[in-house]
C-alpha positions as CSV (number, residue, x, y, z in Angstrom):
1,M,137.8,98.0,111.5
2,R,139.5,96.5,108.2
3,H,136.7,94.1,108.2
4,V,133.8,97.2,107.9
5,A,135.4,99.3,106.0
6,N,136.3,96.5,102.9
7,P,132.7,95.1,101.9
8,Y,131.9,98.5,101.2
9,R,135.5,99.7,99.2
10,Q,134.9,96.5,97.3
11,I,131.7,97.2,95.7
12,L,132.7,101.0,95.3
13,T,135.2,100.1,92.8
14,K,132.9,98.6,90.4
15,P,132.6,100.6,87.3
16,G,130.5,103.5,87.7
17,A,129.5,102.8,90.7
18,W,130.8,105.3,93.1
19,Q,129.9,108.0,90.4
20,F,125.7,106.6,90.2
21,S,125.8,106.6,94.5
22,A,127.3,110.0,95.1
23,A,125.6,111.5,92.3
24,G,122.0,109.4,93.7
25,L,123.0,110.6,97.3
26,L,123.1,114.3,96.4
27,A,119.7,113.8,94.3
28,R,118.0,112.4,97.0
29,F,118.2,115.3,99.6
30,P,114.4,116.6,98.9
31,I,113.4,113.6,100.6
32,S,114.4,114.6,103.8
33,M,114.5,118.5,103.0
34,V,111.0,119.2,101.3
35,G,108.5,117.7,103.9
36,I,109.7,119.3,106.9
37,G,110.8,122.2,104.9
38,I,106.9,123.1,104.5
39,V,106.0,122.1,107.7
40,L,108.8,124.9,108.6
41,M,107.5,127.0,106.1
42,V,103.6,127.1,106.8
43,S,104.0,127.0,110.6
44,D,106.5,129.8,110.8
45,D,104.8,133.1,112.3
46,R,105.6,135.1,109.8
47,L,103.6,133.2,107.2
48,Y,100.8,130.5,108.3
49,A,101.5,129.5,112.1
50,S,99.6,126.7,111.9
51,Y,101.2,123.4,112.5
52,G,97.5,121.9,111.2
53,L,98.1,123.1,107.8
54,A,101.4,122.4,107.5
55,G,101.2,118.4,108.2
56,Q,98.3,118.7,105.5
57,V,100.4,120.6,103.1
58,S,102.8,118.5,103.5
59,A,100.7,115.4,103.8
60,A,99.0,116.3,100.5
61,Y,103.0,116.6,98.6
62,I,103.4,113.1,99.8
63,I,100.1,110.9,98.8
64,A,100.5,112.9,95.7
65,Q,104.5,111.0,95.2
66,A,102.7,107.9,96.8
67,I,100.0,107.3,94.3
68,A,102.6,109.0,91.3
69,A,105.7,107.1,91.8
70,P,104.7,103.8,91.2
71,Q,103.3,104.5,88.1
72,I,106.3,106.8,87.2
73,A,108.2,103.6,87.9
74,K,106.2,101.6,85.5
75,L,107.5,104.1,82.5
76,I,110.9,103.8,83.9
77,D,111.1,100.3,83.5
78,R,109.5,100.3,80.4
79,Y,111.8,103.7,78.7
80,G,114.5,103.6,80.8
81,Q,115.6,106.5,83.6
82,A,116.7,109.1,81.6
83,R,113.8,109.5,79.1
84,V,111.6,109.5,81.9
85,M,113.1,111.4,84.8
86,R,114.3,114.6,83.4
87,P,111.2,115.8,81.8
88,A,109.9,114.6,85.6
89,I,112.6,116.6,87.6
90,A,112.2,119.6,85.7
91,I,108.7,119.7,86.3
92,S,108.6,119.0,90.0
93,M,111.6,121.0,91.1
94,S,110.2,124.2,88.9
95,G,106.4,123.3,90.6
96,L,108.4,123.5,94.5
97,A,110.0,126.9,93.4
98,V,106.6,128.1,92.8
99,L,105.6,126.4,96.4
100,A,107.4,128.9,98.0
101,F,106.9,131.7,96.6
102,A,102.9,131.1,97.0
103,A,103.5,130.8,100.7
104,T,106.0,133.2,101.0
105,N,103.7,136.0,99.6
106,L,100.3,134.2,101.7
107,S,98.7,132.3,99.2
108,P,95.3,130.9,99.4
109,T,95.8,127.5,100.8
110,F,94.1,125.6,98.4
111,V,96.8,127.4,96.2
112,L,99.6,125.7,98.4
113,F,97.4,122.3,98.3
114,A,97.9,122.2,94.5
115,L,101.2,123.0,94.0
116,A,102.1,120.1,96.5
117,V,99.9,117.9,94.6
118,V,102.2,118.5,91.4
119,V,105.7,118.6,93.3
120,G,104.4,115.6,94.8
121,A,103.0,113.4,91.6
122,T,106.3,114.4,89.7
123,L,109.0,113.8,92.3
124,G,109.3,110.1,91.6
125,S,112.0,107.8,93.5
126,I,115.9,108.9,92.7
127,G,116.7,105.7,95.6
128,S,114.8,103.2,93.9
129,L,116.6,104.0,90.3
130,V,119.6,103.7,92.3
131,R,118.9,100.2,94.0
132,T,118.1,99.0,90.8
133,R,121.4,100.1,89.3
134,W,123.3,98.2,91.8
135,N,121.0,95.1,91.0
136,A,122.7,94.9,87.5
137,V,126.2,95.5,89.2
138,A,126.4,93.4,91.8
139,A,127.9,89.7,90.9
140,D,126.2,87.9,93.5
141,S,123.8,88.0,96.9
142,K,126.6,89.2,99.1
143,E,127.5,92.2,97.1
144,L,124.0,93.5,96.5
145,H,123.5,93.1,100.5
146,T,126.2,95.7,101.0
147,A,125.0,97.8,98.3
148,Y,121.6,98.2,99.6
149,S,123.1,98.5,103.2
150,L,125.4,101.2,101.7
151,E,122.4,103.1,100.3
152,S,120.7,102.8,103.2
153,V,123.6,104.2,105.1
154,L,123.5,107.1,102.7
155,D,120.0,107.7,103.3
156,E,120.4,108.2,106.9
157,V,123.5,110.7,106.0
158,V,120.5,112.6,104.1
159,F,118.2,112.6,107.0
160,V,121.1,113.4,109.1
161,I,121.9,116.5,107.4
162,G,118.8,117.3,105.5
163,P,116.5,118.0,108.7
164,V,119.2,120.0,110.8
165,L,120.0,122.1,107.2
166,A,116.5,122.8,106.5
167,T,115.5,124.2,110.0
168,V,118.6,126.1,110.2
169,L,117.8,128.2,106.7
170,A,114.6,128.3,107.9
171,T,114.9,129.7,111.5
172,S,117.8,131.7,110.5
173,V,117.6,132.4,106.9
174,H,114.2,132.5,105.4
175,P,110.9,130.0,105.9
176,T,111.7,128.8,102.4
177,A,115.2,128.9,102.5
178,G,115.7,125.4,102.7
179,I,113.3,124.2,100.2
180,V,115.3,126.1,97.9
181,V,118.3,124.2,98.9
182,A,116.3,121.1,98.4
183,I,115.3,122.6,94.4
184,V,119.2,123.0,94.0
185,T,120.6,119.1,95.4
186,C,117.8,117.8,93.5
187,V,118.7,119.5,90.1
188,V,122.3,119.0,90.3
189,G,121.9,115.4,91.5
190,G,119.6,114.1,89.5
191,Y,120.7,115.3,86.1
192,W,124.1,114.3,86.9
193,F,122.7,111.1,88.0
194,L,120.8,110.3,85.1
195,A,123.9,112.0,82.8
196,Q,125.6,108.8,83.6
197,R,123.8,106.2,80.8
198,G,126.5,103.5,81.0
199,T,125.2,102.1,84.4
200,E,121.4,102.8,83.4
201,P,119.6,99.6,83.2
202,A,118.3,98.5,79.9
203,P,114.4,99.5,79.6
204,S,112.4,96.2,78.9
205,G,110.4,98.5,76.4
206,P,106.3,98.4,75.6
207,R,104.5,95.5,75.9
208,T,103.4,93.9,72.8
209,D,101.7,91.1,73.5
210,G,98.6,92.6,74.8
211,V,98.2,90.9,78.0
212,R,98.2,93.1,81.2
213,R,100.9,92.3,83.9
214,T,99.4,91.2,87.4
215,S,99.5,94.2,90.5
216,L,102.5,93.2,92.3
217,L,100.5,94.1,94.9
218,R,98.7,91.0,94.4
219,S,101.3,89.3,96.2
220,R,100.7,88.8,99.7
221,A,104.4,89.1,100.8
222,M,104.4,92.4,99.1
223,G,100.6,93.1,101.2
224,V,102.7,92.5,104.1
225,L,105.8,94.7,103.5
226,V,103.7,97.3,101.7
227,V,101.3,97.8,105.3
228,V,104.7,97.3,107.7
229,F,106.5,99.7,105.6
230,I,103.0,102.5,106.1
231,C,103.5,102.3,109.7
232,M,106.8,102.9,109.6
233,G,106.5,105.7,107.5
234,A,103.9,107.1,109.9
235,I,106.1,106.6,112.9
236,F,108.8,109.0,111.0
237,G,105.9,111.3,109.9
238,A,104.6,111.7,113.4
239,T,108.0,112.1,115.1
240,D,108.7,114.9,112.7
241,V,106.0,116.8,113.5
242,A,106.3,116.6,117.4
243,T,109.9,117.1,117.7
244,V,109.4,120.3,115.8
245,A,106.7,120.9,118.2
246,F,108.3,119.9,121.6
247,A,111.4,121.6,120.0
248,E,109.3,124.9,119.9
249,E,107.3,124.3,123.2
250,V,110.8,124.1,125.5
251,G,111.9,127.9,123.5
252,N,114.5,125.9,121.0
253,K,112.9,125.4,117.4
254,G,116.0,125.3,115.8
255,L,116.8,122.6,118.0
256,A,114.5,119.9,116.0
257,G,116.7,119.0,113.3
258,V,119.7,118.3,115.3
259,I,117.4,116.3,117.3
260,L,116.0,114.5,114.3
261,A,119.5,113.8,112.9
262,C,120.3,112.3,116.4
263,F,117.3,109.8,114.8
264,A,118.9,109.2,111.7
265,G,122.4,108.9,113.0
266,G,121.6,105.9,115.1
267,S,120.1,104.6,112.1
268,L,123.4,105.4,110.2
269,V,125.5,103.8,112.6
270,G,122.9,100.5,112.7
271,G,123.1,100.2,108.6
272,L,127.1,100.4,108.4
273,F,127.4,97.4,111.2
274,Y,124.6,95.3,109.3
275,G,125.5,95.9,105.8
276,A,129.3,94.6,106.8
277,R,128.2,91.4,108.3
278,D,127.1,88.2,106.8
279,W,123.6,87.2,108.2
280,K,122.6,83.6,108.8
281,A,118.5,83.9,109.8
282,S,116.6,84.5,107.4
283,L,115.1,87.7,105.7
284,W,112.0,87.3,107.0
285,R,113.5,86.8,110.8
286,R,115.4,89.5,110.4
287,F,112.6,91.6,109.3
288,A,110.4,91.1,111.7
289,I,113.1,91.3,114.1
290,G,113.9,94.8,113.4
291,T,110.2,96.2,113.0
292,V,109.4,94.6,116.7
293,A,112.7,96.6,118.0
294,L,111.6,99.6,116.3
295,A,107.9,99.4,117.6
296,V,109.3,99.1,120.9
297,G,111.6,101.7,120.7
298,V,109.6,104.5,119.6
299,T,107.0,104.4,123.0
300,M,110.4,105.9,125.1
301,F,109.7,109.2,123.0
302,F,106.3,109.9,124.8
303,F,108.2,110.2,128.2
304,A,111.4,112.6,127.2
305,S,111.1,115.6,129.3
306,S,114.1,117.6,127.6
307,L,115.8,117.9,124.0
308,L,118.8,115.9,125.8
309,V,116.7,113.0,126.9
310,L,115.1,112.7,123.4
311,A,117.8,113.1,121.2
312,A,120.0,110.3,123.2
313,V,116.7,108.1,122.8
314,M,116.5,108.4,119.2
315,L,119.8,107.9,118.8
316,V,119.6,104.4,120.5
317,V,116.3,103.7,118.8
318,G,117.0,104.6,115.4
319,I,119.8,101.8,115.4
320,A,117.1,99.4,114.4
321,I,115.7,101.5,111.3
322,A,118.6,101.1,108.8
323,P,118.6,97.4,109.1
324,T,115.0,96.8,109.1
325,L,114.4,99.4,105.7
326,I,117.3,97.3,103.9
327,T,116.2,93.7,105.1
328,G,112.9,95.6,103.4
329,N,114.2,96.2,100.1
330,A,116.3,92.9,99.7
331,L,112.7,91.2,100.5
332,V,111.5,92.8,97.4
333,Q,114.4,91.7,95.2
334,A,113.7,88.3,96.3
335,I,109.6,88.9,95.1
336,V,109.4,90.7,92.2
337,P,110.4,89.8,88.9
338,R,113.7,91.7,87.8
339,D,112.3,93.6,84.5
340,R,110.0,95.3,87.3
341,L,112.3,96.1,90.3
342,T,112.4,99.8,89.9
343,E,108.4,99.3,90.3
344,G,108.8,97.2,93.2
345,L,111.3,99.1,95.2
346,T,108.8,102.3,94.4
347,W,106.0,100.8,96.2
348,I,108.4,100.3,99.3
349,G,109.2,104.1,99.5
350,T,105.6,105.0,98.2
351,A,104.4,103.0,101.6
352,L,107.0,104.9,103.3
353,G,105.6,108.1,101.7
354,V,102.2,107.1,102.5
355,G,102.7,106.6,105.9
356,V,104.7,109.6,106.6
357,A,102.0,111.4,104.9
358,G,99.9,109.8,107.0
359,G,101.5,110.1,110.6
360,S,102.0,114.1,109.9
361,A,98.7,114.8,108.7
362,V,97.1,112.9,112.3
363,A,99.4,114.1,114.6
364,G,99.4,117.8,113.1
365,P,96.1,118.8,114.2
366,L,96.3,116.7,117.2
367,I,99.7,119.0,118.5
368,D,97.6,122.3,117.7
369,V,95.3,121.3,120.5
370,H,97.1,118.8,122.7
371,G,101.1,119.6,122.6
372,S,103.8,117.6,121.1
373,H,103.5,114.6,123.2
374,S,100.2,113.9,121.5
375,G,102.2,113.4,118.5
376,F,104.7,110.9,119.6
377,L,101.3,109.0,120.7
378,V,100.6,108.8,116.9
379,S,104.2,106.9,116.7
380,I,103.4,104.6,119.4
381,G,100.1,103.5,117.7
382,A,101.5,103.0,114.2
383,G,104.5,100.9,115.8
384,A,101.5,98.9,117.3
385,V,100.3,98.1,113.9
386,A,103.5,97.7,112.5
387,V,103.7,94.7,115.6
388,V,100.5,92.9,115.0
389,V,100.9,92.8,111.0
390,T,104.8,91.5,111.6
391,V,103.7,88.8,113.9
392,V,100.4,87.6,112.1
393,A,102.6,87.5,108.7
394,M,105.0,85.4,110.5
395,A,102.3,82.5,111.9
396,V,100.8,82.5,108.6
397,R,104.2,82.0,107.6
398,S,105.3,79.1,109.5
399,R,101.9,77.0,108.2
400,G,104.2,76.4,105.4
401,R,101.9,76.3,102.2
402,L,103.6,76.2,98.8
403,T,101.8,78.1,96.6
404,T,98.8,80.4,95.9
405,P,97.4,81.1,92.8
406,V,97.6,84.8,91.0
407,P,95.0,86.1,88.9
408,E,95.9,87.1,85.9
409,A,94.0,90.0,84.1
410,D,92.1,87.8,81.6
411,G,90.3,86.1,84.7
412,E,92.9,82.8,84.8
413,E,94.6,81.7,87.8
414,V,98.1,80.5,87.6
415,A,99.9,78.5,90.5
416,E,103.1,80.6,91.6
417,P,105.8,79.2,93.7
418,H,106.6,81.1,97.0
419,G,106.6,80.2,100.5
420,E,110.5,79.4,101.9
421,L,112.0,81.3,98.8
422,A,113.7,84.1,100.8
423,A,113.2,82.3,104.0
424,T,115.6,79.5,104.1
425,A,117.9,80.3,100.6
426,P,121.3,80.7,101.5
427,E,122.1,84.4,101.9
428,D,124.5,83.4,98.9
429,A,122.3,81.6,96.5
430,P,121.8,82.8,93.5
431,A,118.5,85.2,92.8
432,P,115.6,83.0,91.7
433,S,114.6,83.4,88.3
434,R,112.4,86.6,87.1
435,N,111.2,85.9,83.5
436,E,107.4,85.6,84.6
437,D,105.5,89.2,84.4
438,G,103.5,88.0,87.9
439,P,105.7,88.7,91.5
440,R,106.8,85.8,93.6
441,D,105.2,85.3,96.8
442,V,107.8,84.5,99.3
443,L,105.4,84.7,102.5
444,P,103.5,81.3,102.7
């Protein structure tokens, strides 16, 4: 047990580390509460009583966040976390409060969609801000591995507590109660986090050379990560809605959050174990193993015949989640320029968000017509796509080509080094130089 605890204790003793990590934990609760809170609120028999509409409104919120978050991240990299996020949080949480009020008063559905877009478009990605601070605090790649693992574990703490809290509040207090708590945690945690200026990374400032930066998505490595993370998000989104519907079908809707907490609980255990060890396999190999394990595991959801069986299966399958997410974030850190790390990490969060939105939007109407298990089929399909993309990517990687042209804004092409950068470098090797504006492509 001593070996498990020491790496985490070591990084948390660094100046300001536990404070910004704790504040970031509190500020991240909306990521696990708002989506399911909208589903529970809109699908409530006292309000709109529709899983289809619930999934679509939740999808509007998540898609808006997915589109806007990378743009907010660019502003953060240039102008600083506090300067950008203080007004963003104020607008987003005000919009969420109005959304809850509008739903309570059975406003027209277009009002719900409009407010959901406002909330998503201004929320940003607190998790990316926290990880960016760790990138500056960690002394080497081993400490960064532990720090990223810690944050993924804390993400799972959020997903263990958040859905349970949102479900209990929505079903026993008021359909909007979970959303109200999400607002409070985001405001308190967010402004506490942003007040800690000592650990805030220095902004790069506006560009003065007149040259536009190459999009990070021009890197094939980033493209693979984004597609796989979209599929993973679809698994989570469809599973969320299907689990709520399944719990209602068996007469225990209030237990939906507990079941989803088992999914996150398995991930928490997997993340703690993964982050406490040094791994010899390459990042890409670990990422592929995690992706396949998760995709195979979710096929078992369809065969669950009771909430107890579903909870047990989710607990086991969840073990693959955090290690895969941790490795994906580590790959981003190896791919993108240092002064664009917030943007790169946000793209990964954005990909998850797009997937969650798509998964819930597709699963909701199917569940309305065919029942909860049709939602689990959506999760299975998303997992299958993730496996195909991963297998193809690994096959391309094995060819060993070392360079690829990265087009610049003016049409010129610059050969960027890539290939085995993250695959063969020792885990304790220093991070590659990130003075370039364009992304490094670590997938040949």
